[in-house]
Every structure is written in C-alpha cells, then in structure tokens.
C-alpha positions in Angstrom: 273.1 65.2 60.5 276.5 64.0 59.0 276.8 60.8 57.0 278.8 59.3 59.8 276.0 60.0 62.3 273.3 58.8 59.8 275.2 55.5 59.5 275.5 55.2 63.3 271.8 55.9 63.7 270.9 53.2 61.2 273.0 50.7 62.9 271.5 51.5 66.3 268.0 51.4 64.8 268.7 47.9 63.6 269.8 46.9 67.0 271.9 44.0 65.6 275.6 44.1 65.9 278.2 41.5 66.4 279.7 42.5 69.8 282.3 39.8 69.6 283.6 41.3 66.3 283.8 44.8 67.9 281.3 46.8 65.9 281.3 45.3 62.5 279.6 48.5 61.3 279.3 47.5 57.7 277.6 44.3 58.5 275.3 46.0 61.0 274.1 48.3 58.3 273.6 45.5 55.8 271.7 43.3 58.2 269.1 45.8 59.6 266.5 43.1 59.9 268.5 41.3 62.6 267.2 43.5 65.4 266.7 43.2 69.1 263.4 43.9 70.7 263.7 46.6 73.4 261.6 46.7 76.5 261.4 49.7 78.8 263.9 52.5 78.3 266.6 53.0 80.9 265.4 55.3 83.7 266.9 58.8 83.3 268.3 58.6 86.9 271.5 56.6 86.7 272.5 54.3 89.6 276.2 54.1 89.5 276.8 51.0 91.6 278.8 48.2 90.0 280.3 44.8 90.8 283.8 43.4 90.3 285.2 39.9 90.5 288.0 37.6 89.5 289.8 35.0 91.5 293.0 34.2 89.6 292.3 30.6 89.1 295.3 28.4 89.3 293.0 26.0 91.1 292.2 23.7 88.2 295.3 23.5 86.1 295.8 24.4 82.4 294.1 21.3 81.1 290.7 22.2 82.7 288.3 23.5 80.0 285.3 25.6 80.8 282.6 25.7 78.0 280.8 29.1 77.6 277.9 29.7 75.3 278.8 31.6 72.1 275.5 33.4 72.6 277.1 35.5 75.3 278.8 38.9 74.5 281.9 38.0 76.5 282.7 34.5 75.2 285.1 35.2 72.3 287.2 37.5 74.4 287.3 35.5 77.6 290.3 33.3 78.6 290.0 30.0 80.3 291.4 31.4 83.6 288.8 34.2 83.5 286.0 31.7 82.8 287.1 29.6 85.8 287.3 32.6 88.0 283.8 33.7 86.8 282.3 30.3 87.7 283.9 30.4 91.2 282.8 33.9 91.9 279.2 33.5 90.7 279.5 35.9 87.8 278.8 32.9 85.5 276.3 30.1 86.3 274.7 27.2 84.5 271.3 26.7 86.1 270.7 23.2 84.6 273.8 21.9 86.5 272.2 22.2 89.9 268.5 22.3 89.0 266.0 21.2 91.6 262.5 19.8 91.0 261.0 23.2 91.6 263.2 24.8 88.9 262.1 25.1 85.2 265.3 25.2 83.2 263.7 23.6 80.1 260.2 23.7 78.8 258.5 22.3 75.6 255.5 23.9 73.9 254.1 23.1 70.5 257.0 20.7 69.9 259.7 23.4 70.5 261.9 23.2 73.5 263.5 26.3 75.1 266.3 25.7 77.7 268.6 28.0 79.7 272.2 27.4 78.9 274.2 30.0 80.9 273.8 33.2 82.9 276.2 36.0 83.4 275.2 38.5 86.1 276.5 41.2 88.4 274.7 43.8 90.6 272.8 45.6 87.9 272.9 43.6 84.6 272.6 40.1 83.3 272.8 38.1 80.1 270.8 34.9 79.8 271.7 32.4 77.0 268.8 30.3 75.8 268.8 27.3 73.4 265.8 26.7 71.1 265.4 23.3 69.6 262.7 21.8 67.4 262.2 24.9 65.3 263.0 25.0 61.6 263.9 28.0 59.5 264.1 28.3 55.7 267.3 29.5 54.1 267.6 33.2 54.0 265.1 33.8 56.8 265.8 35.4 60.2 264.5 33.9 63.4 262.4 36.2 65.6 260.2 36.3 68.7 257.2 38.5 69.3 257.6 39.1 73.0 259.7 38.5 76.0 259.9 39.4 79.7 261.7 38.9 83.0 261.1 39.1 86.7 263.4 38.7 89.7 262.0 37.6 93.1 258.5 38.1 91.7 259.2 41.8 90.9 259.5 43.5 87.5 262.7 45.3 88.4 264.3 45.5 85.0 264.3 48.9 83.4 265.8 47.7 80.2 265.3 44.4 78.4 266.5 43.4 74.9 267.2 40.2 73.1 268.8 38.9 69.9 269.5 35.6 68.1 273.1 34.5 67.8 274.1 34.6 64.2 276.7 31.8 64.4 279.6 34.2 63.8 282.4 34.6 66.3 286.0 35.8 66.3 289.1 33.6 66.2 292.5 34.2 67.9 293.5 36.4 65.0 290.6 38.7 65.3 289.0 37.4 62.2 285.2 36.8 61.8 284.5 33.0 61.5 281.7 30.6 61.9 281.6 28.4 65.0 283.4 25.6 63.2 286.3 27.9 62.4 285.6 28.3 58.7 285.7 31.8 57.2 282.5 33.8 57.1 280.8 33.8 53.6 279.5 37.0 52.1 276.4 37.6 49.9 276.3 39.5 46.7 276.0 42.8 48.6 279.1 42.1 50.7 277.3 41.3 53.9 278.1 38.3 56.0 275.8 35.3 55.7 274.5 34.2 59.1 274.3 30.6 60.4 271.5 30.9 63.0 271.1 27.1 63.4 274.0 25.1 64.7 275.1 21.7 63.5 272.3 20.1 65.6 269.7 22.5 64.2 269.4 24.5 67.5 269.1 28.2 67.7 270.5 30.4 70.5 268.9 33.5 71.9 270.4 36.1 74.2 268.4 38.1 76.7 270.1 41.2 78.1 268.6 43.0 81.2 269.5 45.9 83.4 268.1 47.2 86.6 268.9 50.1 89.0 268.2 47.8 92.0 270.9 45.7 93.7 270.5 42.2 92.3 272.9 40.9 94.9 270.0 41.2 97.4 268.0 38.8 95.3 270.4 35.9 95.3 268.6 32.6 95.7 265.3 34.1 94.6 263.7 33.0 91.3 264.8 34.6 88.1 261.9 34.1 85.7 262.2 34.7 82.0 259.9 34.0 79.1 259.7 34.4 75.3 256.6 34.1 73.1 255.4 33.5 69.6 258.4 32.1 67.7 258.6 32.9 64.0 260.6 35.0 61.5 261.3 38.6 61.2 262.6 40.7 58.3 262.8 44.5 57.8 260.8 45.2 60.9 258.0 42.8 60.2 257.3 39.8 62.5 255.5 36.6 61.3 254.5 34.2 64.0 254.9 30.5 63.0 254.4 28.9 66.5 252.1 30.7 68.9 253.1 29.8 72.4 254.9 31.1 75.5 258.0 29.4 77.0 258.6 30.3 80.6 261.7 29.3 82.6 262.6 29.9 86.3 265.6 29.1 88.5 267.4 30.6 91.6 269.4 33.7 90.7 273.1 33.7 91.0 275.5 36.6 90.4 278.5 38.6 91.5 278.0 41.4 94.0 281.5 42.8 94.3 282.2 46.5 93.5 285.1 48.9 93.0 284.4 52.6 93.3 286.8 55.5 92.7 286.9 59.2 93.1 289.1 60.5 90.3 288.5 64.3 89.8 290.8 64.6 86.9 290.4 66.6 83.6 289.5 64.7 80.4 292.2 66.1 78.2 291.6 69.7 77.1 287.9 69.3 76.8 287.1 71.2 79.9 285.1 68.1 81.2 286.2 66.5 84.5 286.0 62.7 85.3 284.7 62.8 88.8 283.7 59.2 89.8 284.3 55.7 88.3 282.5 52.4 89.2 283.6 49.2 87.7 282.3 45.6 87.4 283.4 42.7 85.3 280.7 43.7 82.8 280.5 47.5 82.8 282.2 50.8 83.5 280.0 53.6 84.8 281.3 57.2 85.2 280.1 60.6 86.5 281.4 63.5 84.4 281.3 67.2 85.3 280.6 69.1 82.0 282.1 72.5 81.3 279.1 73.6 79.3 275.6 72.4 78.4 275.4 69.4 76.0 272.3 68.6 74.0 273.8 66.3 71.5 272.0 63.3 72.9 268.8 64.4 71.2 270.6 63.9 67.8 272.5 60.7 68.7 275.7 62.5 69.4 278.0 61.3 72.2 280.0 63.3 74.6 283.4 64.2 73.3 286.0 62.9 74.2 284.3 59.5 74.0 284.9 56.8 76.6 286.2 53.8 74.6 288.4 51.7 76.8 290.6 51.2 79.8 294.2 50.5 80.7 295.4 47.7 83.0 298.4 47.9 85.3 300.5 45.9 82.9 300.2 48.8 80.4 297.8 47.0 78.0 295.0 49.2 76.6 291.6 47.5 76.2 289.4 49.3 73.6 286.6 46.9 74.4 283.8 49.1 75.5 280.5 48.9 73.5 278.2 51.9 72.8 276.3 52.6 76.0 274.0 55.2 77.5 274.7 58.8 78.4 272.6 61.5 80.0 272.2 64.1 82.7 272.1 63.3 86.3 271.5 67.0 87.1 271.1 69.3 84.1 271.3 72.4 86.2 274.7 71.6 87.6 275.8 70.0 84.3 276.5 66.6 86.0 276.3 63.8 83.5 276.6 60.0 83.5 278.0 57.4 81.1 277.3 53.6 81.2 279.3 51.4 78.9 279.4 47.6 78.6 282.5 45.6 77.9 282.8 42.7 75.4 285.4 41.2 77.7 285.6 40.5 81.4 287.1 43.5 83.1 289.7 42.6 85.8 288.6 45.6 87.8 291.4 45.6 90.4 293.9 45.8 87.6 292.4 48.9 85.9 294.5 52.0 86.5 293.2 54.4 83.8 290.3 55.1 81.4 290.8 55.6 77.6 289.0 58.5 75.9 289.1 59.5 72.2 288.2 62.4 70.0 287.6 62.1 66.2 288.3 64.8 63.6 287.3 64.5 60.0 290.2 64.8 57.5 288.6 66.7 54.6 291.2 65.4 52.3 290.9 61.7 52.8 287.4 61.6 54.3 288.7 59.5 57.2 288.3 60.3 60.9 291.6 60.9 62.8 291.5 59.5 66.3 293.3 61.2 69.2 293.6 59.1 72.3 293.4 60.6 75.9 294.5 58.6 79.0 293.0 59.6 82.3 294.9 57.9 85.1 293.3 57.1 88.4 296.3 58.1 90.5 
C-alpha cells in the first residue's frame, strides 16, 4: 500500500475529520483519538433515492438572521438565504421550538443535561446536533461516549450510525480555520490544532449522523428517538466512563422529501466508465456507474478512478465540496457500481448541471500528486 493510501487509511480509521475545513488531512492524522463510533455498516445494496430542496427566500429580508449549530457539517458553508430556505422546506428543524408535553427535547441524568439543538434531514440521512451541559473535562482530554442509538417510528431503520464531538473549530469567510470566537486556531508542539470542545458556557456539542435505505419522508410526524450513554473521556481508542447513565430524547420527525433523478449515460473522461444515473438531495449525491472492467480496489481502501469530487452549477461555479463516501457493487456480474457522497454545503439541486471527477498522478520528481479534472455534463 502506498504512503498516500496509508495516510488515508489512518485518517479514516480515526474517524475524526473537520468536514467544515474540507479534509484537514494533517490534523486528522495528528488527532487520531478524536474518533466517531460507528454502528452498523451500510447495507451492500444501495438505494439511490434522494431529496432536494430550496426555496429562494426573499421572504424575510436581508436583516433576518437564522442561527445554525456549528456542530452540523453544513453550517460553515451555508448562506443565510439557504438557511431560511432550509427552515421553510423542513430540511432544517429545531425540535425545542415547537415541543409538546409528550416530547423529550432535553433530559437530565446524574447532573448532566443533554438537549437537541437542531436536526438536518432528507429522505435517507439525518444529522442531529446535541448540546451537553453540566459535564467537566480536564485540559488535554477528549470527550467521549460509550454507546448511542436511534429509532424512527419505533423501528430500527438506520443502517449506519456514527457520532463525534464538535472540536470548536470552524472556517471563516477566508477559508481559514478559526475558533468559534473568530480567533486563529492554536497549534501544539507537534503542529496539530488544539481543540476547544467546551464553549464559553462550558457546554459540549455532539453530532449524530444516521443513514437509512428506507424513505424517511413516510415517517414524518412519527417520533425520532435518539440516545447516548456513559459519558467520559476517550484517547487512543480507549474509553473511560466518568458518568454512567443513558440520556434519551424523542420528538416528531421533520425532513425534506423532495428528489431530483437524472439519466445521464455519458462517459467519465477516457476511463471507460459510464455515468448512468444521478440522484441529488441537498445533502448528498448518489450515482450509478457502469464499469468497463472489474474493480477490487475497495478491499484495499482504493476509490474508483476518476473520483467523484464535486459538481457544477448553472452559473458556472464548481463546488468541490463532496466528502469521502461509500462505493461498491450493485451487481458484480454486470459491473454495475454505486457511489454515495455527502456534501459539506447545501446542494441547490435544480441548479446542478454537471458532476466533477478527478484523477491523480504522482509526480516522481516533486512527490506531489497532479490533479486532472473531468466535467461530465448532464445535457
């Protein structure tokens, strides 16, 4: 395995990366202990149904400000107009705002309170931002939980479940990594960023990410139940429970159920592969690819080449905002494959007119990888 692939495998093993900062690879490798806990693996069969949304919101005027939790993947790259549109469409919701007596949007156990702050959800995926107060952490330690779970409508429909603590680092308008108060990120003696897990009020934020092959639009209004257990610290793969308890929250599910599906049937550069179908939501891009020959690289953490990295909108702007996702066969005998990628910004799906692929070739002289971009237009 090449050094490049070893580095990538290490970063994925750590399962901690600042999505807002677009793959701060060096920091991922330095902070292996900041990991997410994975639940069940994605089912091999890939359901390519997605959702799209966005009402261009001139409704509220430029002075209207919508607060979004920094815990969420999308926050740093989402404009105010997009946030307003997401609130109107149901893509974004704040359960505490309309909580009923039967809802549990905040719960206290052992002196620690866990509350739901915001939810982003479409047909097949959701992010839940939780706030944890009353917990103390010593300098240099990393917050951790031992377990978590989620149900929708009383069913365990989620095929993938992961979570991570927000490290207090976001991205400013210049694309620079900064703390929430706008000050530059400090580095330790090893050149790695120093996290600020607790905010100015001493609260911690935890993000749960869940995926399902079922259509969550059919579950609207039914209870979304999430829980975390055994709060403590974690470092280098070891968990130490400081507070043994389970915090369970439940509220009516909201989400966006819109979808855009396209038949493309165009070659992906000169690779021999063909982009057959595309499905888009505000959160993800799913594709079906016809391979020209068998590919077994997934066993060694290789990706299909060319790699799907972004998309182009009708104004000509290229958005290289897609995060590492999942790939695999739909049908190995016919060489039909799937790709699922998540975006770190809201995708205005009706404005997407092309996908962006890239190949990488190692320059033996410089040791750098040379990127060649491929544009596959829809029409």
